[in-house]
N, C-alpha and C positions, 0 to 999 in steps of 0.2 A: 197761461202765463209759463217762463222760461223756467224750466226748473233744472237745469243741467248747464255745463258750461257750453259756450255758442261762440262760433266764428263769424263776424260780419265783415263786409264790404259794400262798396257802392260804386255804381257804375252810371254813367253819365253816356246819353247816345244826340246824336245831331246828325245833320246829312253827310259831314263828313266823315263821320266815324262813331269808334267806340271807345270810353277811356275807364280805367277802373282806379278805384282807389286801392291804398293798403288795407292788408285785413288788421281787423282788431278783433283780440277775444274776450269775453264778458265772462268773468268767474263769477260761478254762484255759490254764496257761502253755506254753509250747511253745519249740522251738530258733529263734533268731533267724535272718532272712534275711540273705543276704550285704550286704555295705557297697557302696557307691555313690560315681561321680566319684572315683575315686583318680587323684589328681595329683601326681606326682613337680618341686619347684621346687627354688630355689637351690642348683643345682647346682655341685660344684667339681670339682676334681682327684681328691678322695679322700670329699666326702660329698654326702649329698642330702638334702632334707627330703619326707616323702611324708604326704600329707593325704587324707583320704577323710571321707564324710559317711555313716553309721551308717543300716543299712536299719531293717526292723521288728523290735524288741528282743523279740517274743514276750510280751510282758506279763509280762517280768522284767528287770531293771537288767542291763544289758552290764557285764562286770566287767573283762573286758580283751579284748585282739585280737592276732593273731599275723602277723606281716609275714614273707613268704618271698622272698630275695633271692638270685638267680642271674644267672649269666653267661651271655650270647647270643652266638651262637642255640643253642649246645649244651644250655642248658638244666640246665647242672650248678650244684646246690645250695651258694651261698656261705656264707648264714647262715639262722638263723632267728629271730626276735626278738619276744617276748612284752611287750608292752606295756600297763600300766594306763590305761583310761578311765574318763570323758572327761582330756586334750584329745583329739581324734580325730588326730592326727598324731604323728610319729615322725622324728628325725634318725638316717638309716642314716652310720655312718662306717666307715674302714678300708677303703675302695673303690680300686682301683687306676685308675691315671690313663688316659684314652685309651681306657677298654674302655665296651663293651656291655653292659647291664645289663636287668632285667626283675624287676618287683616284684608280688606280689599279696597279698591281705588276706582274712582272714576274724574274726568278732567271737563272741564266747561270753557267755553267760549260764548261772544254774544247772543249764539243763536241757539244755547242750551246746552246739555250735558252728556257726556258720554255713558253708554252701559258701564254698570261695575264689573270690575275683573273679576274671576274665579279668587276665593278665599284662599290666602296663603297661610301654612301654620308654622307657630313656634311656640317655645315653653319659657317662661323665664326661670332664670337662675336660681338655687336654692339662696336663703338668706344664712349669712354666718351665725352662730350661736350668739345669744346675747345675754344669758345666765353663766352664772359660775358657779363651781364646787364650792362646797363648805364645809366646814368642821374638821379640817385633816389633823391628822393626829398618826404618829409614828410609833411601831410596836418594834422593839428591838428582839432579834431573833438570828442564832449565830448559824451561818454566817452573813447573815444578809440581815435587812431589815426590811418589816412589811409596812409599805404605807397605806393609809387609809382614808376616805374621804366620804362625804354624803353626796351622792346621785342627786340629778335634776328630776323631778317628774315630767314624765312626757307631756301632760297636761299644761304643764307651766312651760316648757321648753317650745313647744309647737314647731320644731323641726326633727328630723330625721337625725337622730344620734347614730356616730359611725363607732366612736370610745371617744376615750380621755386621753390629752398627751400630758406628760410628766416631765419636768425638767430638773437637774437638781443641779447647784452650783458649788465650788468649793475655790477657793482662794482669788474670788471674782472671776472666776471663769468657769462656763458650761462644761461641765463634766460630760454629760450625755442627756438623752432623752429616750423616750420609749412611749409607746402608743399600746393602750391596753382597753379591751370592750368591757371590764369590771371595773368596781368602783374601788380596785384593789391593785397595788404594785408590788413586787417584791425586787428591792435594789441589793444588787451584789458587787457592781464595780464602784465602789466608795472607800474614801479612806477615813477610818472612824476616830483617829487622831485630829482631825481638823473638823472645824463647824463646817455645818452642813445646811444649804438654803434649798428649799424646795417651792415649787409652784405645778398648778394641775390647772386646764383647761380644755372646755368642751369642743369636740370635734366633730365635722359632717363635710360633706362633699363642697361646700362654699370654704371651707377654712376653720381655722380655729378662732374660737370666742375669746372673750376677755380672759387674762390670768388672774388667778385666784390669788388672795393675799397671800407675801412670801412669810414661808414657815421655816423659823433658824432652830438646828438642832445643835446646842453646843456639844464641842468634842467629850468634855469631862463628863459630861450627863450620858452620853453615849456609853461610855466606859463604865459608867456604873449603875448602866441600865434603868434610868429613868427614863419618864418621859417629860415631854419639853412642851408647855404651850405654846400658841403661836404668839410670834415677837415681830417687831418692825425690825427697821434696818437704821435706828438711831445710832448702831455703835459703827457704823462706816467712818461718818467725820472726826469721832473720836480717834480712831485707829491712825486714817491719814494726818490727822494733827501731830499724835503721836511720831509717828513716822517722818514727818518733814523736821521737827524738832531733834530729832535722833540725827539725822541727816545733816543737818545745819550744824549740831555741836561736833561732829565726827569732821566736817570740813574746815572749822576754825580751829582744831586741835591739829590738825594736820599743818594749818598755814602758819601756825604760833611754831610749831616743832621745827619747820622748815628755817622760819626766821632764825629761831635761837641756835639752827644749825651753823647758819651762816654767820652770826656774832661771834661764835667761840671757836669757827673754823681754825683760825691760829694761834689761840692761846693755849692748846694744847701741847703746843712745843715746849711751854714755860712750865708745865705740870713738876719736873724736879725741883726747881728753882721755889716753888711756893711750897712745895714740901720741906724745905729747908727753913722756911721763916724768911728768905731774903725777897727784896721787892719784886715785882712782876709786872710785865708791860701788858696793860688792855687797850684794847682797842675794838671798833667795828671795820667789818669788812664793808667796805660800800660796793664792791664791783669784783666780779673775777673773771678772768679769761681764759681762753683755750687758743695757746700757741698755735695748734695745727688748724683750726679754724672751725667753725660750725659744722654741721654733717648738711649734705647738700641732699636734695631729694632728686632721683631721677628725671630727669625732663623729657616726657613723652608727651604724644598727641593724648594719652589716656588720662593724664595728670592735670591738665588745664581744664578738663571739665568742658568742654566743647561738646555739640551735637553728633552723633554717628554719622550724618550725613556729611557734614565737615570733614571729620578724621578721615572719610573715605576720599575727599575729593583734593587732601593735601597730603594724603600718605607717600604719592611717588613724587614729591618735591620736598621732601623733609631734609633738611642738609645738616650734620651734624656741628655742636657747636665749634668743635677742634679743627675743623675745615677751615676755618676763618679766623683772621686777626682783627679785631678793631683798632682803628686808628683814629684822628682827631676828631671832636665835635664840629658836625657842619651848619648844626642849626637846631632850636628848639622851639617850641610851642607849649600851649597850655596841657597839651596831654599825653607828648612823646618828642621825641629827638630822632635825628639822623645823625650816623657817624660814616668817617668813610672807611673802609675795610680792605682788605686784602682774602679773595677766597681762592685756597690751594682746590685746581682741577685736578682730574683723574689722571693725565699724563705729567703732574708734577709742574706744571707751570702755575702762574698765579696771576690773577683777575682782579683790577679794582672796581671794586662795586661799592654801592649808598645800601647802609642797614637803617631800615627805619624801625623804630621800636616804641612801644608803650611806657611811659615812665614809671619807675618802682613806687609801689605802696598806694597807688592811687586808682587801682584798677579791679575789678572783680572777674568770675569767670563770663559775665555778660559783656565785659567789656574786652577782653580775649574775642569771644565769639565774635562780633563786630569788627575787630580788627583784622582777624582773620579771614574772613568773609569776603573783604577786599583782595585779599591775596586770591582767594580762590575763584573771583571773578577774573582777577588778570590772569591766571593760570591757562584760561580759553582762549586768550588773545592770541594771537601771530599776524603781527603787519609791522610794516618799518616805522608808520607814524602813529605808534600804538605802543605806550610803554610794557614791556614784557616782564612777565614774571621770573627772576632767578630760581628762586625758591625761598621756602621759609626754615625758621631755625626757634630752637626755644634755649633760652638760657638760664640754666639751673642756679637755684637760690635755696637757703637755709629751709631747713625741716619745718613745714609748716606754713611754708608761705609758696604761692605760684610761681613757676617759672615765668619768665619774662618774655613775650613773643617777639619777635623779629621777622620783619620780611625783608629779603634783601634783592634789590632792584639793580639795572645796570646805573654805574656812575656816567652823569652827564657833567660834561665839562663846563658849559656856559651857564649851567645852574635853570631856572625856570625863565620863560621868554617875558615876564611882567618885570623881574630885575633886572635884564638884559635891556630891554627897552627902556627903562630910567636911565640906566648908567649912561645910554648912549644920548642921552636929551639932557641929565643934572648933575653927572658925572664929573668927578675932579679933572676929567679928560675927555669931554664931551668927542664924539665923532658921529659922521654921516651915515644914516642908512638910507641908501636907495630904494627907491619904489619898486624897482625889479625885485629887490630884497625881501621887502614888505611883503610883497604878492607872494612870495616861495612861502613865506611864513603861514599865509593863509591856505596856500594851497596843499601844505602838509596837513594844517589842522582839517581840513575840509575833506582829505583823503582818509586819512584817521577814524573820523567821524561817519564818513559813508562806509566803512569797513564796521564800526560798531553798529550802526543802526541795522545791516543788513543781517548781523547777528543775536539782532531782537534786544540791543542793550540801549538803554536812555541813559546818559550820564549824569545828567541833572548839577551840572557844575562846571559847566564849560567856562573856562576864562583865561586870561593871558597867563595868569598866576598858577594855572593849573597844567600849563603845556613846558614838556623841557627841550632843551636845547643841547645837543651834541657838538661836539668837537667840529664835526663837517657842516654845522649852522642846519641840521635837519631836526625838525619841529616833531616831537611824539605827543600824543595826548597823553595827561597821566591822571591822577589822584582819584580812583573810583570808589571814596568812601561814600559817596551818594548814589552811586550808579545800581540800577535796577535791571534785572532780566524780565520782559514781559513772555509769558507762556501761554496766556490766550487774550485776545483781543488785541488792541494796540493803545493802551493809557495805563498808567500807575497814579493810584491815587493815596498821596501821602496820608498816615493815619496814624504816626508816632510822633512824639517830641524832638526836633533835630533842627539846627541852625540852618538858616536856607540864606543863598547869595540874593537878598531882594533886586538889586539892583542889576542882576541879569537876567531876574524871570520873566517867563512870558505873561501875558493879560490872564489867561488861564490858570497859570500856576496859581499866582497871585490871587485870584478870584475864589477857586476852588481847590485848590492843591492840584491840580490834575496835570501830570507830566507826561509828553507822548515826545517822541521824533522830532514832532513840530515844535516843541517848546527849547528843544535843544537847538533848532535852528535860530530860534530869537537868538539864544544865547550866543551861536554864533556871530551874529550881526553886531554883536556888543563886544565880541572879541575883536571883529576885525576894525572895529572903532578904535580899541585899545591899541593895536598894533599901527594905524594911522596915525594916531596922536602920540606915536611913544610911550605908553604906560599912563596916559592921564585917567584921572578918575573921574568914571561916566557919571554924569549928572549931577555934577560938582554945585554943591547950595542946596541939595534939593536933599530934606530929609527921606530915611528910609520909609516911614507912615506917611510920606506923601508921594510917594512913587504910585500907586495905585492911581488915586485921582489925576497925576498929572499924565499919566499915559492914556486912561478911558478918555482925556478930554482930545487926543488927539496930536499930543506933542510926541516928538520923538527928539534923540541926540540930534544935534547941528553939526551940518558939515564940516569937518576941520578944514582948515587952509591947508592948501595945496592936496588936498585929496582929489583924486579922478571923481569925474562927473559918475560914469559906469560902475566904479566901487560903490561909490555912494548908494547909487541906485539899486546895486545889488544888497546892501545895507536896509533901505527900504523896505525892498521885498521880504527881508526875512522878519522885518517888525509887522506884519500886516496881522488887524487884529482878528481876523478869520484865518485859523491855524492850516486849514487844508489849502489856503491860498497862496501859502508861503513853499518856495522851492524846495527841493529834495537836496541833500547833500553831494549826490552827483551831479545835478543841475549846477550846484554852487560850483562845485571842483571845476568843472569843463568852462562856466561861465570865467572864471577867472585865470585858467590856464589860457583862454582866448587873448584876455586881456594883456596878460605878460607876454603874451606871443608877438603881440603888436607892436612892443618895446624892444629898443635896442638890447643887448646881451650886454653885461658888464665887465668890464676889463678888470686883471687881479687888483688894478691899483682902487679900485672903486669898490671891492667887495670886502665886506667888515670882516669877513674870515681872514684877513691880512691886516686887520689893526692891529696894533702893538697897543694891548692893554697892560703887559708884564707881569710877570710870576704872580705879585701880590694882587694884582687888580683880578686876574683870571680866578685865583682861588676864592677870592670874595664874591666874584660874581655868581657863583655854583653855591655859595651857601644858603641864601633866603631860599631858593629854589626849593630845596630838598625839604627844608621844615615847613613849608606852603601848607603841605597837606595836613597840617594838625591845625590850621585855623590859628598859628601864631599872632600873638599880638607883639613882638620886636623882633630885632634882628640881631644875632648872637658875633655876626661880624659886618663890617662896613663896607660898599660898594664903591671902589677907586677912591676912598676919604669922603663919597660924598653920603647926604642924609637920604639914601636911597632904600631903607626898610621902610617899610607902607605899613602902618597898622592895618589888622584885617577889621577893625569892629565896624569901617565904613560900609563892609559888605556883606556883614550880616546881620538879621533879625531871627526872634523867635517865629514858629510858623503860628498862625493865626489861631490854626483847629487844634493846637497842639499847648501843651505847658511842660517846662523843663528847668532845672536850675542849673548854672553855670558851675563847673568844680571850681573852690574856692582854693587856692595855693597850689602847690605843687613839691614834689619831692625828686631831685635828682638823681641819676641810677646809681653813682655813686653814695648814697644815703644823705648827702647834705641837703638840706633844704633852703630852696630861694624861693623867690616870687618874679613873674614877668614883669619887666617894666614896659610900658608902652612907650614907643616913639612916634609922635603924633606930626605928621608932616604935610602943610596945605600946599596942595598942586594947584595949577593953573585953574582958573575957573573962566569957562565960556559959556555963553549964552544957551539958550536952548531955541529950536524952533519948530514947528510942525514939518513930519516928513512929506 
C-alpha cells in the first residue's frame, strides 16, 4: 500500500501519438508530531497557564491535546486534562501552594496521538497567611512603648513566616508601620497625648495575612501608665456626630451674626439720641450698594477652566477686552448672542467685527470648553469661502463668576444666506436673483467645503443658514459648532447628546449616527435646493420623525420650478443612498462652474449687488444671520419689514442615540431675565417626488 505522499498522472496512447493528464498529488494522513515550545506563565498559589505551539499535524486537523501534570521530583501524576484545540493553551487549576510541578503535552488527530513533550517544571507561589496574631497588649516604657502579642505556632500556620507587620494610627491617619521578626515591637515615634490605634498581621513572601482586631490605647491612660484592654472602634461615629453638630452650630451662629449686623448697620448713627431718651428711628437694611462696583476677577484662559490643549491653541489669538468696543445687538438665541463691535488694530485703525458670546448666568466651564473649541477649529482655516477667526476674548465679571467667552468674527454686511434668500422672495420689497447669482452662491459653498474636506474636517451642519454673505456677495461657510476633525479613518460616529439638523442629514447619519465627507455632500444637495427655491423649507409638511422612512422609500426633494435640469441632476447625485457613489466637492464645484460658464454674463442692472434695499433693510438683513449659529428661535430684528425670521424648531431633533434636555429660559448679558418668543412662519409647501 501507499504510505507516503505520491504524485499521479495518466497517459493515453494511439497511432497519432501520446497525451498526458495533469498531475495529482495524494496526501497520506499520519499521526502528528509532538508540540513545541511548551511554556508555563501566570503562576499563582493554585493556578497556572500552559501555552504551546502545535507540531506537524500529519495532514489531518488536530482535534485535542492532552496535558499531564505531576508533582516533582517524584513524578506522581496529579491529573490528566484533555482540551479541544485551538486555542493551544490551557489553565491548570486546583494546585497546591509552594509546590514543584511538571507538565507535558501531546496532541491528537484522527490518526492518533503524538509523543509527549519533555516535562516543563514550575513552582506555585506561596499562600498568604490566614491566621492572625492574638492577645495584643502594650507596656509603657519611657521614652517609648513596647507592644507584645501572641505569635502563631508553625504547625497551625503551615506557611513560612518572615515576620510580623505592625501599623499604628492617630487622628484617623496611619502614622507609620514596621516589620519585626519577633512578637514584640518598640514604638518611639508616636504622640502620647493622643489616642493610639494598633494592629498587627503575619507576613510571608506572598504578602500580609488578615489584620488583627484594632487595639485602642487612650491618651490619658498612657499618661497614667495603665494598660488598656482591646476595644473596638465604636467611638468613631460618636466623635463624627459631635464634630458635625459643632460645625453646624458655628455656621448658624455666623449666619445669625451677619444678619444682625446688616439689620443694625444704620442704627448706630442714632446712638446719642437714644441715650438722651429721645425717639429713635429703627429700620432694616434691605440691600447695600458699592458705588465703585463689584471687584472683577482677572479674565485669563486659566480662569475659565478649559483644558490645557485648548489653552495652547487659543493663546496666540487671545484679544484683550480693551481692544474693542461692543455696539448694538445683532441677534440672540437660546444660548448666546451676537453684537456689532469695533476692533482697534495695531496701526490704530478700527475694523468692524461681529462678537459672538455665550449668555451670562447660564453656562459652565464645560459650555465654555465647547464654545471655544469651535473657535479653535476656525483658527486652522484660511480660505476665501470659509469664515476665518479673528480672535477670542474674555469679558471680566465679578469675583466668583466665570468670565464670558467671546469669539470675534468678520462682520458680514448681508448676514446669512438663508435670510437673504427669504428677503429676496417674501421681503417688503422683493427683488430678483438671477440664476447666475444663485449658481455663484453654490460654487462658493462647494469651494469652501472642498477646502474643509481636504483638511479632514466634516461640517455636520451645512445649510444656507450657516453660510454668510459679505458686501461683495461672496459666500463663506460658517458655524462650526458641530464640526469634527477626523484624525484616523474617514468617518466620525456621534456619541453624545446634541441637536441635529434632521432634514439636512444623510441616510447613514439618520440610521447609524455616522458622519463623513459624503454626508456633508448630501447636506450640500439640500443647500442647493434651498438656494434654488430662495429659502423655502425642505420637506415641508413632513415631520422630523418621518424623514428617515420617507427617504429610505426612495423619495427625494422635488425639482423646483425654473430649476435647470443639470443642477437638479447634481442634487440627485448628492442624495445617492450609497455614500461612496456621491460626487466629491471638487467635482461638484467644477460641474457648477461649467453650468454657469454656459450662461450669459450678468449686467450691472441684473446683479443683486446693486439692488437698493435701503440702510435699515441692509442692517436687518444681517441680523438673523449672525445669531443663527446658536440655534435661535426668534429674530431680534425684522428683515425689510417682512416676517422673514424663521424658527429653527423645524430643523432639529435630538439624536436618537442620545438624550439631552434643552435649557429652559435665559438671562441677558446685562442681567435682565427674558425668554425668547418663537415666531413661526408657514412657508410654501410643495409636493415631493422620487429623485
